[in-house]
C-alpha positions as CSV (number, residue, x, y, z in Angstrom):
1,M,-8.2,-18.3,-0.4
2,F,-5.1,-16.8,-1.8
3,R,-4.4,-18.6,-5.1
4,I,-1.0,-18.4,-6.9
5,M,0.2,-19.4,-10.3
6,V,3.9,-20.2,-10.5
7,V,5.6,-18.8,-13.6
8,A,8.7,-20.6,-14.8
9,L,11.0,-19.3,-17.5
10,I,13.1,-22.0,-19.1
11,G,15.3,-21.5,-22.2
12,P,18.8,-22.1,-23.6
13,L,20.0,-18.7,-22.5
14,L,18.4,-18.8,-19.0
15,T,20.9,-18.0,-16.3
16,G,18.6,-17.9,-13.3
17,A,15.1,-19.1,-12.4
18,D,12.1,-16.8,-12.0
19,T,10.9,-17.6,-8.5
20,S,7.9,-15.2,-8.5
21,A,4.3,-16.4,-8.1
22,Q,1.3,-14.4,-9.4
23,D,-2.3,-14.5,-8.4
24,A,-4.2,-15.0,-11.6
25,K,-7.2,-13.0,-10.5
26,S,-5.7,-10.0,-8.6
27,G,-2.3,-9.7,-10.3
28,I,-0.5,-9.8,-6.9
29,V,3.1,-11.1,-7.4
30,V,5.0,-12.7,-4.6
31,D,8.8,-13.2,-5.0
32,K,10.0,-15.2,-2.0
33,D,13.7,-14.9,-3.0
34,K,13.5,-11.1,-3.3
35,K,11.1,-10.9,-0.3
36,T,8.7,-8.7,-2.3
37,V,5.0,-8.4,-2.8
38,T,4.0,-6.4,-5.9
39,I,0.5,-5.0,-6.4
40,P,-0.8,-3.4,-9.6
41,A,-2.1,0.1,-9.1
42,K,-3.0,3.4,-10.7
43,M,-2.3,7.0,-9.9
44,A,-5.3,8.3,-8.0
45,P,-7.2,11.5,-8.6
46,R,-6.3,14.0,-5.9
47,K,-9.6,15.9,-6.3
48,L,-12.8,14.0,-6.1
49,P,-15.9,15.5,-7.8
50,H,-18.1,15.3,-4.7
51,L,-15.5,17.2,-2.5
52,K,-14.7,20.9,-2.6
53,E,-11.1,20.6,-1.6
54,V,-8.0,18.5,-1.9
55,Y,-7.0,16.8,1.4
56,P,-3.4,16.0,2.5
57,L,-2.3,12.4,2.0
58,E,-3.2,10.1,4.9
59,V,-2.8,6.8,3.1
60,I,-0.7,5.4,0.3
61,A,-3.0,2.9,-1.4
62,T,-6.7,2.1,-1.2
63,W,-9.7,1.1,-3.3
64,P,-11.2,3.9,-5.5
65,Y,-14.2,5.9,-4.4
66,P,-16.8,5.1,-3.2
67,K,-15.7,1.8,-1.7
68,G,-12.4,3.2,-0.7
69,K,-13.1,5.1,2.5
70,K,-9.9,7.2,2.1
71,A,-9.8,7.5,-1.7
72,H,-9.6,11.3,-1.3
73,E,-6.3,11.0,0.6
74,T,-4.2,8.5,-1.3
75,I,-1.4,8.3,-3.8
76,V,-2.6,5.3,-5.7
77,I,-5.8,3.2,-6.0
78,F,-6.0,-0.5,-6.8
79,D,-8.7,-2.7,-8.3
80,E,-11.4,-4.0,-6.1
81,S,-10.5,-7.6,-7.2
82,V,-7.4,-7.1,-4.9
83,K,-8.5,-7.6,-1.3
84,P,-6.3,-6.1,1.4
85,S,-6.6,-9.5,3.1
86,D,-5.0,-11.1,0.0
87,V,-2.0,-8.8,0.4
88,H,-1.9,-9.7,4.1
89,K,-1.7,-13.4,3.2
90,A,1.0,-12.6,0.5
91,L,3.1,-10.8,3.1
92,E,2.8,-13.8,5.5
93,S,4.0,-16.1,2.7
94,L,7.4,-14.3,3.0
95,G,7.7,-15.9,6.5
96,V,6.6,-13.0,8.7
97,K,3.6,-12.4,11.0
98,P,1.7,-9.2,11.5
99,G,2.1,-7.1,14.6
100,A,-0.7,-4.9,15.9
101,P,-2.4,-1.8,14.5
102,V,-3.4,1.2,16.5
103,Q,-5.8,4.1,16.1
104,G,-5.1,7.3,17.9
105,E,-2.6,7.0,20.7
106,G,0.0,4.3,20.7
107,E,2.6,2.9,18.3
108,P,1.9,0.4,15.5
109,K,3.9,-2.8,15.8
110,G,5.0,-5.3,13.2
111,P,7.9,-6.3,10.9
112,A,9.3,-3.5,8.8
113,F,9.0,-3.2,5.0
114,S,10.4,-0.9,2.4
115,V,7.7,0.6,0.2
116,Y,8.4,1.9,-3.3
117,F,6.8,2.3,-6.7
118,L,7.8,1.1,-10.1
119,V,6.6,3.8,-12.6
120,P,6.8,3.7,-16.4
121,D,9.6,5.7,-17.9
122,A,10.6,5.6,-21.6
123,G,9.5,2.0,-22.0
124,L,11.2,0.9,-18.8
125,E,10.3,0.9,-15.1
126,R,11.8,3.5,-12.7
127,K,12.0,2.9,-9.0
128,V,10.6,5.7,-6.7
129,A,11.1,5.2,-3.0
130,I,8.1,6.1,-0.9
131,D,9.8,9.1,0.7
132,K,10.5,10.6,-2.8
133,A,7.0,10.0,-3.9
134,M,5.7,12.6,-1.5
135,V,6.6,16.2,-0.9
136,D,5.6,19.0,1.5
137,P,4.1,21.6,-0.8
138,K,5.0,24.4,1.5
139,N,8.8,23.8,1.7
140,G,9.5,21.3,-1.0
141,K,10.9,18.7,1.4
142,P,10.3,15.0,0.9
143,F,8.6,12.7,3.3
144,P,10.9,11.7,6.2
145,K,13.1,8.8,5.1
146,S,13.6,7.5,8.6
147,V,9.9,6.5,9.0
148,E,9.3,2.7,9.1
149,W,6.5,1.0,7.3
150,R,5.2,-1.9,9.5
151,F,3.1,-4.9,8.7
152,T,0.5,-4.5,11.4
153,G,-2.4,-6.4,9.9
154,S,-5.9,-5.1,10.2
155,A,-8.4,-5.0,13.1
156,M,-11.6,-6.9,12.6
157,V,-14.9,-5.0,12.2
158,Q,-18.6,-5.7,12.6
159,P,-20.2,-4.0,9.6
160,D,-23.7,-4.7,10.7
161,P,-24.4,-3.9,14.3
162,A,-27.4,-6.1,14.2
163,K,-25.3,-9.2,13.3
164,D,-22.5,-10.9,15.1
165,A,-20.5,-11.5,11.9
166,K,-17.1,-9.8,11.7
167,M,-14.7,-9.3,8.8
168,Y,-11.1,-8.3,8.1
169,G,-11.4,-4.5,8.6
170,A,-9.3,-3.5,5.7
171,D,-11.6,-5.5,3.4
172,W,-14.3,-3.2,4.5
173,S,-12.4,0.1,4.3
174,G,-10.4,-0.8,1.3
175,T,-7.3,0.8,2.9
176,L,-4.0,-1.0,2.3
177,I,-1.3,1.4,3.8
178,A,-1.9,4.2,6.3
179,I,0.6,7.0,6.9
180,F,-0.9,8.0,10.3
181,P,-2.7,5.9,12.9
182,V,-6.1,7.4,11.9
183,T,-7.5,3.9,11.2
184,K,-6.9,0.3,12.4
185,E,-8.6,-1.0,9.2
186,T,-5.4,-1.3,7.2
187,V,-2.6,-3.8,6.4
188,L,0.4,-1.5,7.0
189,Q,1.0,1.5,9.2
190,T,4.1,3.7,9.7
191,S,6.0,4.3,12.9
192,L,4.5,7.8,13.1
193,T,2.2,8.7,16.0
194,I,-1.1,10.6,15.8
195,E,0.7,13.7,16.9
196,N,2.7,13.8,13.7
197,E,-0.5,14.2,11.7
198,K,-0.6,17.9,12.9
199,F,2.7,18.7,11.4
200,I,3.3,16.4,8.4
201,K,1.1,17.5,5.4
202,M,2.2,15.8,2.3
203,E,1.2,15.8,-1.4
204,V,2.1,13.6,-4.3
205,N,5.5,14.7,-5.8
206,P,4.8,15.6,-9.4
207,K,8.6,15.6,-10.1
208,T,8.9,11.9,-9.4
209,M,5.4,10.4,-9.9
210,P,3.4,10.2,-13.1
211,K,0.1,11.9,-13.8
212,E,-3.4,10.7,-12.6
213,G,-4.5,7.4,-14.2
214,T,-1.0,6.1,-15.0
215,L,-0.6,2.4,-14.3
216,V,2.1,1.7,-11.7
217,K,3.3,-1.0,-9.4
218,L,3.4,-0.8,-5.6
219,V,6.1,-2.9,-4.1
220,L,6.4,-4.0,-0.5
221,E,9.9,-5.5,0.3
222,L,10.7,-7.1,3.6
223,S,13.5,-5.1,5.3
224,K,16.6,-7.0,6.1
């Protein structure tokens, strides 16, 4: 169950109320006025010790290795106390419903969200749009800005073939946001098709994003 703790700021100099609500366990913050869900995260390692090479980005956020199935292809990792299904519920609390994910052929459906990071910068927080957080290492171009990020929700999975029990697939894979429809076990997917995976090979942009291990915030904002 998604539990929230309302934080109220009251004082003689207060000019506006803080309408955000934070989950005490996971740190997920929901701001219904700003239509945002904020998840605490950390810059992921791009080279995992058990792999010989660095793979292009296929997801934006996932659990760390080994529970994160795509931890070798992500920008950030988030704590395992944060379940993707908790983020799903937080997004629904903004008044929207998920669409439908796809794997392989087809187009993911769902309400559009802006995705960006808040990164530390001289004691403050700097906003980095998702397209600026990635770069094509061959030509220096950012990720296409026109791509939509859609709240699809996750497919259900049956982890144990010998049992009928099913679970929210993203809580099994640990994947929160997928760039390409390479998995249905995620909460958000882009408007890209599987064909785009052949041509779009992205890496973390070192000019806009901090180094591995840096604490950042991942923000999902409902598009107007």
